[in-house]
N, CA, C and O of each residue as an XYZ file, in Angstrom:
676
protein
N     215.649    104.928     -6.915
C     216.406    103.944     -7.641
C     215.584    103.498     -8.842
O     214.357    103.420     -8.771
N     216.250    103.214     -9.916
C     215.581    102.760    -11.130
C     215.801    101.256    -11.305
O     216.897    100.737    -11.093
N     214.719    100.574    -11.700
C     214.778     99.152    -12.000
C     214.241     98.941    -13.401
O     213.362     99.669    -13.864
N     214.783     97.932    -14.070
C     214.304     97.549    -15.394
C     213.608     96.206    -15.240
O     214.235     95.210    -14.881
N     212.315     96.185    -15.513
C     211.506     94.998    -15.345
C     211.216     94.426    -16.721
O     210.642     95.107    -17.571
N     211.608     93.186    -16.944
C     211.396     92.546    -18.249
C     210.371     91.431    -18.078
O     210.538     90.520    -17.268
N     209.293     91.534    -18.878
C     208.262     90.505    -18.898
C     208.095     90.079    -20.347
O     207.574     90.834    -21.167
N     208.535     88.873    -20.657
C     208.535     88.418    -22.049
C     209.487     89.290    -22.850
O     210.646     89.455    -22.470
N     209.013     89.846    -23.945
C     209.841     90.711    -24.781
C     209.761     92.186    -24.361
O     210.567     93.005    -24.803
N     208.793     92.514    -23.512
C     208.592     93.911    -23.101
C     209.491     94.268    -21.920
O     209.668     93.475    -20.995
N     210.054     95.476    -21.968
C     210.841     95.971    -20.841
C     210.207     97.262    -20.335
O     209.845     98.143    -21.115
N     210.080     97.354    -19.013
C     209.480     98.527    -18.379
C     210.492     99.145    -17.432
O     211.341     98.453    -16.870
N     210.390    100.466    -17.260
C     211.249    101.180    -16.325
C     210.415    101.558    -15.105
O     209.342    102.148    -15.231
N     210.924    101.212    -13.926
C     210.234    101.524    -12.677
C     211.180    102.345    -11.808
O     212.283    101.904    -11.488
N     210.736    103.548    -11.428
C     211.520    104.399    -10.535
C     210.863    104.351     -9.159
O     209.663    104.590     -9.030
N     211.654    104.040     -8.134
C     211.161    103.967     -6.763
C     211.997    104.923     -5.917
O     213.223    104.825     -5.882
N     211.322    105.844     -5.238
C     212.012    106.810     -4.378
C     211.215    106.993     -3.104
O     209.988    106.905     -3.104
N     211.928    107.249     -2.015
C     211.287    107.548     -0.743
C     211.490    109.031     -0.474
O     212.609    109.478     -0.221
N     210.381    109.803     -0.531
C     210.453    111.246     -0.323
C     209.332    111.693      0.595
O     208.200    111.222      0.484
N     209.653    112.604      1.503
C     208.630    113.176      2.391
C     207.810    112.093      3.090
O     206.585    112.178      3.175
N     208.512    111.076      3.588
C     207.875    109.977      4.324
C     206.914    109.143      3.466
O     206.061    108.442      4.011
N     207.038    109.207      2.140
C     206.172    108.433      1.249
C     207.014    107.697      0.217
O     208.048    108.187     -0.236
N     206.545    106.513     -0.141
C     207.161    105.731     -1.210
C     206.521    106.179     -2.523
O     205.314    106.031     -2.711
N     207.323    106.719     -3.421
C     206.832    107.216     -4.711
C     207.282    106.255     -5.811
O     208.449    105.864     -5.867
N     206.346    105.878     -6.686
C     206.643    104.928     -7.749
C     206.194    105.529     -9.078
O     205.098    106.078     -9.194
N     207.075    105.409    -10.082
C     206.754    105.851    -11.441
C     206.999    104.664    -12.361
O     208.109    104.135    -12.414
N     205.977    104.250    -13.076
C     206.045    103.108    -13.981
C     206.025    103.621    -15.419
O     205.051    104.243    -15.843
N     207.091    103.363    -16.166
C     207.237    103.845    -17.545
C     206.919    105.341    -17.610
O     207.507    106.123    -16.863
N     206.002    105.750    -18.487
C     205.683    107.168    -18.666
C     204.467    107.607    -17.863
O     203.994    108.733    -18.016
N     203.957    106.721    -17.007
C     202.797    107.087    -16.198
C     203.205    108.098    -15.137
O     204.378    108.167    -14.769
N     202.254    108.882    -14.642
C     202.585    109.850    -13.594
C     203.055    109.149    -12.315
O     202.604    108.053    -11.982
N     203.954    109.804    -11.623
C     204.450    109.293    -10.344
C     203.292    109.271     -9.346
O     202.447    110.166     -9.343
N     203.261    108.232     -8.494
C     202.177    108.116     -7.521
C     202.718    107.575     -6.195
O     203.634    106.752     -6.186
N     202.151    108.037     -5.079
C     202.537    107.470     -3.786
C     201.908    106.084     -3.631
O     200.778    105.855     -4.062
N     202.649    105.169     -3.015
C     202.162    103.804     -2.816
C     202.481    103.382     -1.390
O     203.599    103.586     -0.916
N     201.501    102.794     -0.701
C     201.741    102.184      0.600
C     202.068    100.731      0.346
O     201.261    100.004     -0.232
N     203.252    100.296      0.773
C     203.728     98.950      0.466
C     204.064     98.219      1.755
O     204.755     98.752      2.623
N     203.569     96.993      1.870
C     203.928     96.112      2.974
C     204.483     94.843      2.341
O     203.804     94.186      1.552
N     205.714     94.503      2.690
C     206.370     93.336      2.096
C     206.910     92.483      3.228
O     207.817     92.900      3.948
N     206.356     91.292      3.387
C     206.800     90.389      4.448
C     207.062     89.025      3.829
O     206.144     88.358      3.353
N     208.322     88.622      3.841
C     208.672     87.348      3.228
C     208.385     87.393      1.747
O     208.922     88.238      1.031
N     207.539     86.486      1.278
C     207.178     86.448     -0.133
C     205.870     87.171     -0.429
O     205.498     87.333     -1.591
N     205.164     87.610      0.627
C     203.874     88.251      0.428
C     204.030     89.755      0.345
O     204.735     90.367      1.147
N     203.369     90.337     -0.629
C     203.451     91.770     -0.868
C     202.033     92.329     -0.964
O     201.213     91.821     -1.730
N     201.747     93.364     -0.196
C     200.465     94.059     -0.266
C     200.749     95.532     -0.464
O     201.629     96.092      0.190
N     200.007     96.167     -1.365
C     200.161     97.607     -1.494
C     198.815     98.263     -1.770
O     197.903     97.661     -2.337
N     198.729     99.498     -1.357
C     197.515    100.282     -1.470
C     197.759    101.386     -2.479
O     198.707    102.161     -2.355
N     196.883    101.449     -3.489
C     196.995    102.492     -4.497
C     195.597    102.972     -4.854
O     194.734    102.172     -5.216
N     195.373    104.276     -4.752
C     194.076    104.870     -5.058
C     192.925    104.171     -4.343
O     191.870    103.940     -4.933
N     193.131    103.839     -3.084
C     192.075    103.225     -2.288
C     191.857    101.750     -2.546
O     190.961    101.162     -1.941
N     192.633    101.125     -3.413
C     192.502     99.700     -3.708
C     193.680     98.950     -3.107
O     194.812     99.429     -3.153
N     193.421     97.782     -2.546
C     194.472     96.949     -1.979
C     194.816     95.850     -2.984
O     193.931     95.151     -3.477
N     196.102     95.706     -3.279
C     196.579     94.664     -4.171
C     197.460     93.716     -3.368
O     198.283     94.163     -2.570
N     197.296     92.418     -3.570
C     198.092     91.418     -2.871
C     198.747     90.500     -3.894
O     198.184     90.211     -4.950
N     199.946     90.052     -3.553
C     200.651     89.127     -4.437
C     201.622     88.301     -3.616
O     202.049     88.716     -2.539
N     201.965     87.147     -4.124
C     202.985     86.302     -3.529
C     204.115     86.233     -4.546
O     203.923     85.741     -5.658
N     205.303     86.727     -4.168
C     206.433     86.811     -5.084
C     207.428     85.712     -4.738
O     207.876     85.614     -3.596
N     207.773     84.884     -5.723
C     208.766     83.835     -5.518
C     209.796     83.898     -6.626
O     209.499     84.323     -7.743
N     210.993     83.477     -6.315
C     212.056     83.458     -7.313
C     213.374     83.783     -6.663
O     213.437     84.120     -5.480
N     214.412     83.680     -7.435
C     215.740     83.983     -6.945
C     216.324     85.106     -7.763
O     215.612     86.012     -8.197
N     217.626     85.044     -7.971
C     218.275     86.045     -8.810
C     217.754     85.894    -10.228
O     217.637     84.783    -10.746
N     217.451     86.991    -10.833
C     217.021     86.946    -12.225
C     215.529     86.823    -12.372
O     214.840     87.838    -12.465
N     215.005     85.621    -12.397
C     213.594     85.393    -12.679
C     212.759     85.347    -11.403
O     213.176     84.787    -10.390
N     211.572     85.949    -11.473
C     210.619     85.928    -10.367
C     209.235     85.644    -10.921
O     208.966     85.855    -12.103
N     208.361     85.161    -10.044
C     206.967     84.928    -10.404
C     206.092     85.558     -9.345
O     206.336     85.398     -8.149
N     205.064     86.281     -9.787
C     204.070     86.835     -8.876
C     202.824     85.980     -9.027
O     202.233     85.904    -10.105
N     202.428     85.332     -7.924
C     201.213     84.514     -7.908
C     200.072     85.432     -7.487
O     200.109     86.019     -6.405
N     199.068     85.555     -8.333
C     197.937     86.416     -8.014
C     196.662     85.806     -8.578
O     196.721     85.026     -9.528
N     195.510     86.149     -8.008
C     194.246     85.532     -8.441
C     193.944     85.725     -9.927
O     193.381     84.831    -10.559
N     194.310     86.886    -10.499
C     194.003     87.155    -11.911
C     194.885     86.380    -12.872
O     194.622     86.373    -14.075
N     195.923     85.729    -12.374
C     196.872     85.020    -13.231
C     198.290     85.371    -12.817
O     198.536     86.442    -12.263
N     199.198     84.487    -13.080
C     200.584     84.664    -12.655
C     201.370     85.521    -13.640
O     201.091     85.523    -14.839
N     202.354     86.247    -13.119
C     203.256     87.054    -13.939
C     204.674     86.539    -13.738
O     205.107     86.332    -12.604
N     205.382     86.337    -14.809
C     206.788     85.968    -14.716
C     207.594     87.131    -15.262
O     207.269     87.680    -16.314
N     208.659     87.511    -14.540
C     209.444     88.667    -14.945
C     210.842     88.573    -14.368
O     211.116     87.757    -13.488
N     211.721     89.423    -14.877
C     213.061     89.564    -14.312
C     213.257     91.038    -13.984
O     212.670     91.915    -14.617
N     214.094     91.290    -12.984
C     214.360     92.658    -12.545
C     215.865     92.878    -12.541
O     216.626     92.045    -12.049
N     216.282     94.005    -13.094
C     217.689     94.383    -13.110
C     217.778     95.808    -12.571
O     217.053     96.689    -13.032
N     218.648     96.039    -11.613
C     218.794     97.387    -11.072
C     219.596     98.262    -12.039
O     220.364     97.772    -12.867
N     219.392     99.550    -11.905
C     220.144    100.507    -12.721
C     221.643    100.333    -12.480
O     222.439    100.385    -13.418
N     222.021    100.125    -11.220
C     223.434     99.945    -10.864
C     224.031     98.748    -11.608
O     225.107     98.849    -12.198
N     223.328     97.621    -11.575
C     223.846     96.413    -12.227
C     223.974     96.623    -13.737
O     224.935     96.166    -14.356
N     223.007     97.312    -14.317
C     223.056     97.569    -15.761
C     224.234     98.472    -16.115
O     224.940     98.218    -17.091
N     224.447     99.523    -15.327
C     225.545    100.450    -15.603
C     226.890     99.742    -15.482
O     227.760     99.902    -16.338
N     227.059     98.959    -14.417
C     228.323     98.227    -14.240
C     228.544     97.285    -15.411
O     229.661     97.173    -15.916
N     227.490     96.607    -15.845
C     227.597     95.690    -16.977
C     228.028     96.429    -18.241
O     228.897     95.961    -18.976
N     227.415     97.580    -18.488
C     227.764     98.349    -19.680
C     229.188     98.891    -19.614
O     229.922     98.850    -20.602
N     229.577     99.403    -18.439
C     230.919     99.968    -18.293
C     232.001     98.911    -18.456
O     233.061     99.180    -19.021
N     231.736     97.737    -17.972
C     232.722     96.659    -18.041
C     232.652     95.892    -19.352
O     233.550     95.114    -19.672
N     231.582     96.115    -20.110
C     231.434     95.376    -21.360
C     231.202     93.907    -21.113
O     231.529     93.067    -21.951
N     230.631     93.593    -19.947
C     230.415     92.197    -19.586
C     228.955     91.997    -19.234
O     228.272     92.908    -18.768
N     228.508     90.804    -19.467
C     227.192     90.420    -18.989
C     227.390     89.857    -17.583
O     228.173     88.928    -17.382
N     226.686     90.419    -16.628
C     226.819     89.943    -15.246
C     225.788     88.881    -14.918
O     225.626     88.526    -13.750
N     225.093     88.368    -15.911
C     224.029     87.414    -15.640
C     224.545     85.987    -15.511
O     223.788     85.111    -15.094
N     225.789     85.722    -15.849
C     226.313     84.370    -15.745
C     226.603     84.058    -14.287
O     227.596     84.524    -13.728
N     225.736     83.271    -13.680
C     225.874     82.967    -12.255
C     227.064     82.052    -11.972
O     227.440     81.875    -10.814
N     227.657     81.472    -13.007
C     228.817     80.604    -12.807
C     230.061     81.414    -12.471
O     230.941     80.933    -11.758
N     230.139     82.623    -12.973
C     231.347     83.419    -12.815
C     231.351     84.202    -11.514
O     230.305     84.425    -10.905
N     232.532     84.614    -11.098
C     232.694     85.358     -9.851
C     233.176     86.757    -10.188
O     234.214     86.929    -10.827
N     232.412     87.764     -9.752
C     232.707     89.168    -10.026
C     233.003     89.894     -8.716
O     232.549     89.473     -7.652
N     233.756     90.972     -8.795
C     234.026     91.807     -7.624
C     232.752     92.561     -7.281
O     232.179     93.242     -8.132
N     232.313     92.442     -6.047
C     231.091     93.120     -5.606
C     231.367     94.555     -5.172
O     230.449     95.365     -5.052
N     232.646     94.861     -4.939
C     233.057     96.207     -4.541
C     234.507     96.398     -4.930
O     235.198     95.420     -5.215
N     234.987     97.630     -4.949
C     236.396     97.837     -5.270
C     237.278     97.328     -4.132
O     236.885     97.362     -2.966
N     238.457     96.862     -4.479
C     239.380     96.371     -3.456
C     240.695     95.911     -4.056
O     240.992     96.158     -5.225
N     241.479     95.228     -3.216
C     242.798     94.730     -3.619
C     242.835     93.226     -3.377
O     242.431     92.753     -2.315
N     243.316     92.481     -4.358
C     243.433     91.030     -4.237
C     244.622     90.723     -3.325
O     245.763     91.061     -3.640
N     244.339     90.082     -2.197
C     245.373     89.749     -1.226
C     245.946     88.364     -1.510
O     247.157     88.155     -1.444
N     245.047     87.407     -1.831
C     245.495     86.036     -2.069
C     244.547     85.344     -3.047
O     243.327     85.464     -2.936
N     245.128     84.614     -4.012
C     244.342     83.791     -4.928
C     244.505     82.355     -4.448
O     245.589     81.780     -4.543
N     243.425     81.782     -3.932
C     243.457     80.434     -3.353
C     243.282     79.371     -4.436
O     243.974     78.353     -4.432
N     242.356     79.611     -5.360
C     242.032     78.639     -6.407
C     243.090     78.642     -7.511
O     243.834     79.608     -7.681
N     243.134     77.541     -8.251
C     244.032     77.416     -9.398
C     243.211     76.934    -10.591
O     242.225     76.218    -10.419
N     243.615     77.323    -11.799
C     242.941     76.867    -13.011
C     242.976     75.340    -13.032
O     244.018     74.726    -12.800
N     241.827     74.743    -13.312
C     241.712     73.284    -13.350
C     241.167     72.691    -12.071
O     240.738     71.537    -12.069
N     241.171     73.452    -10.969
C     240.627     72.944     -9.706
C     239.147     72.641     -9.859
O     238.404     73.419    -10.459
N     238.722     71.510     -9.315
C     237.309     71.179     -9.219
C     236.890     71.565     -7.811
O     237.467     71.088     -6.834
N     235.896     72.423     -7.705
C     235.537     72.987     -6.404
C     234.071     72.731     -6.085
O     233.249     72.501     -6.972
N     233.771     72.780     -4.797
C     232.402     72.658     -4.306
C     231.793     74.043     -4.158
O     232.505     75.047     -4.161
N     230.485     74.092     -4.030
C     229.791     75.357     -3.766
C     230.308     75.912     -2.438
O     230.517     75.160     -1.486
N     230.511     77.219     -2.379
C     231.005     77.955     -1.202
C     232.480     77.705     -0.888
O     232.945     78.059      0.196
N     233.216     77.104     -1.816
C     234.654     76.906     -1.603
C     235.356     78.263     -1.670
O     235.012     79.084     -2.520
N     236.336     78.519     -0.789
C     237.072     79.788     -0.854
C     237.891     79.869     -2.139
O     238.565     78.911     -2.519
N     237.825     81.035     -2.811
C     238.527     81.216     -4.079
C     239.588     82.300     -3.996
O     240.710     82.117     -4.468
N     239.231     83.431     -3.393
C     240.089     84.611     -3.354
C     239.904     85.316     -2.020
O     238.818     85.297     -1.440
N     240.976     85.938     -1.537
C     240.869     86.849     -0.395
C     241.096     88.246     -0.950
O     242.110     88.518     -1.593
N     240.123     89.137     -0.688
C     240.177     90.500     -1.202
C     240.058     91.481     -0.042
O     239.218     91.311      0.842
N     240.898     92.499     -0.052
C     240.819     93.549      0.955
C     239.932     94.655      0.410
O     240.178     95.197     -0.667
N     238.896     94.979      1.176
C     237.987     96.063      0.795
C     237.548     96.767      2.066
O     237.170     96.110      3.035
N     237.590     98.055      2.079
C     237.211     98.871      3.223
C     237.960     98.442      4.494
O     237.373     98.323      5.569
N     239.259     98.218      4.340
C     240.176     97.861      5.428
C     239.838     96.525      6.096
O     240.222     96.277      7.239
N     239.114     95.670      5.366
C     238.797     94.333      5.882
C     239.145     93.303      4.821
O     239.014     93.566      3.625
N     239.588     92.134      5.257
C     239.828     91.048      4.319
C     238.555     90.227      4.180
O     237.976     89.788      5.174
N     238.129     90.026      2.949
C     236.907     89.294      2.646
C     237.249     88.059      1.832
O     237.964     88.142      0.834
N     236.741     86.925      2.256
C     236.954     85.691      1.518
C     235.840     85.555      0.487
O     234.664     85.497      0.846
N     236.200     85.504     -0.773
C     235.221     85.361     -1.845
C     235.084     83.878     -2.143
O     236.068     83.185     -2.403
N     233.845     83.403     -2.100
C     233.566     81.972     -2.243
C     232.845     81.669     -3.554
O     232.251     82.551     -4.175
N     232.909     80.419     -3.954
C     232.281     79.966     -5.194
C     230.761     79.994     -5.074
O     230.213     79.535     -4.072
N     230.072     80.529     -6.088
C     228.613     80.548     -6.045
C     228.002     79.164     -6.286
O     226.837     78.930     -5.963
N     228.797     78.247     -6.859
C     228.314     76.890     -7.105
C     229.501     75.959     -7.358
O     230.636     76.403     -7.526
N     229.210     74.669     -7.379
C     230.252     73.695     -7.683
C     230.630     73.812     -9.158
O     229.801     74.164     -9.997
N     231.882     73.513     -9.459
C     232.317     73.578    -10.847
C     233.816     73.414    -10.965
O     234.485     72.972    -10.031
N     234.333     73.777    -12.128
C     235.761     73.673    -12.404
C     236.269     75.060    -12.783
O     235.648     75.749    -13.592
N     237.388     75.467    -12.206
C     237.972     76.776    -12.496
C     238.530     76.724    -13.920
O     239.445     75.951    -14.205
N     237.977     77.549    -14.810
C     238.454     77.553    -16.191
C     239.391     78.717    -16.479
O     240.212     78.645    -17.394
N     239.270     79.804    -15.690
C     240.159     80.945    -15.902
C     240.181     81.824    -14.662
O     239.158     81.995    -13.998
N     241.329     82.374    -14.354
C     241.485     83.338    -13.259
C     242.027     84.616    -13.882
O     243.065     84.606    -14.543
N     241.310     85.718    -13.663
C     241.628     86.970    -14.341
C     242.385     87.978    -13.476
O     242.695     89.076    -13.936
N     242.685     87.613    -12.228
C     243.376     88.542    -11.328
C     244.589     87.868    -10.717
O     244.729     86.646    -10.753
N     245.474     88.701    -10.150
C     246.636     88.168     -9.447
C     246.789     88.913     -8.125
O     246.216     89.985     -7.934
N     247.553     88.345     -7.236
C     247.769     88.943     -5.925
C     248.386     90.322     -6.063
O     249.304     90.534     -6.855
N     247.861     91.266     -5.271
C     248.352     92.637     -5.293
C     247.611     93.534     -6.258
O     247.797     94.751     -6.233
N     246.772     92.964     -7.111
C     246.045     93.739     -8.123
C     244.848     94.459     -7.493
O     244.125     93.880     -6.681
N     244.647     95.718     -7.870
C     243.466     96.479     -7.461
C     242.365     96.216     -8.485
O     242.627     96.177     -9.687
N     241.145     96.039     -8.014
C     240.007     95.785     -8.903
C     238.860     96.734     -8.564
O     238.730     97.201     -7.433
N     238.049     97.001     -9.555
C     236.859     97.838     -9.390
C     235.625     96.951     -9.333
O     235.696     95.768     -9.664
N     234.510     97.506     -8.922
C     233.240     96.793     -8.888
C     232.897     96.266    -10.277
O     233.036     96.977    -11.272
N     232.449     95.019    -10.335
C     232.001     94.436    -11.590
C     233.058     93.712    -12.387
O     232.748     93.103    -13.411
N     234.314     93.761    -11.938
C     235.394     93.091    -12.666
C     235.242     91.575    -12.527
O     235.002     91.061    -11.434
N     235.386     90.873    -13.644
C     235.348     89.416    -13.633
C     236.619     88.904    -12.977
O     237.721     89.192    -13.443
N     236.468     88.140    -11.887
C     237.620     87.609    -11.149
C     237.958     86.186    -11.595
O     239.103     85.883    -11.934
N     236.942     85.321    -11.590
C     237.151     83.907    -11.905
C     236.004     83.404    -12.763
O     234.843     83.748    -12.543
N     236.349     82.593    -13.736
C     235.354     81.961    -14.599
C     235.238     80.498    -14.202
O     236.240     79.791    -14.094
N     234.008     80.052    -13.987
C     233.745     78.668    -13.601
C     233.045     77.944    -14.743
O     232.183     78.504    -15.420
N     233.432     76.694    -14.941
C     232.743     75.836    -15.898
C     232.059     74.732    -15.136
O     232.304     74.553    -13.943
N     231.207     73.992    -15.804
C     230.522     72.863    -15.178
C     231.539     71.750    -15.008
O     232.259     71.399    -15.943
N     231.587     71.199    -13.806
C     232.532     70.118    -13.520
C     232.099     68.857    -14.255
O     230.920     68.503    -14.253
N     233.049     68.188    -14.879
C     232.764     66.952    -15.618
C     233.024     65.726    -14.762
O     232.863     64.595    -15.221
N     233.420     65.944    -13.537
C     233.747     64.805    -12.663
C     232.627     64.516    -11.722
O     232.723     63.593    -10.913
């Protein structure tokens, strides 16, 4: 899998693959190398060329920080999949206020209405995907500013379903 790591203005490409019982990592144009990686919670240790590296990784979606003795690193990571979906849809998927389809499916029921003021985790849409009905919930509190789908509509991964604004109430 390919990841795009952005630190400040610089962007790096990291390819991670598991082959022949080994984790192989390629950073930018450097040669691919096997890496032993142990990741438990926020602590990450890896062995490369006989040296052990340790770090504490904290953060949520988007931005992360690696706490290390030599100094902290702040960066963001975007998967190749997320970038491709964003490009294909012509949308930026970084707006955490909005609700996007995480997989292809069919809209069974639209629960929310434009103008509704909702709480975090409020049910917004029921979508059928892989022969199961999934309730799509609000990622945060806010006000419904636009609904882009209707009942019975088929949607693909990455489609913007609902736009949320900051609640003024």
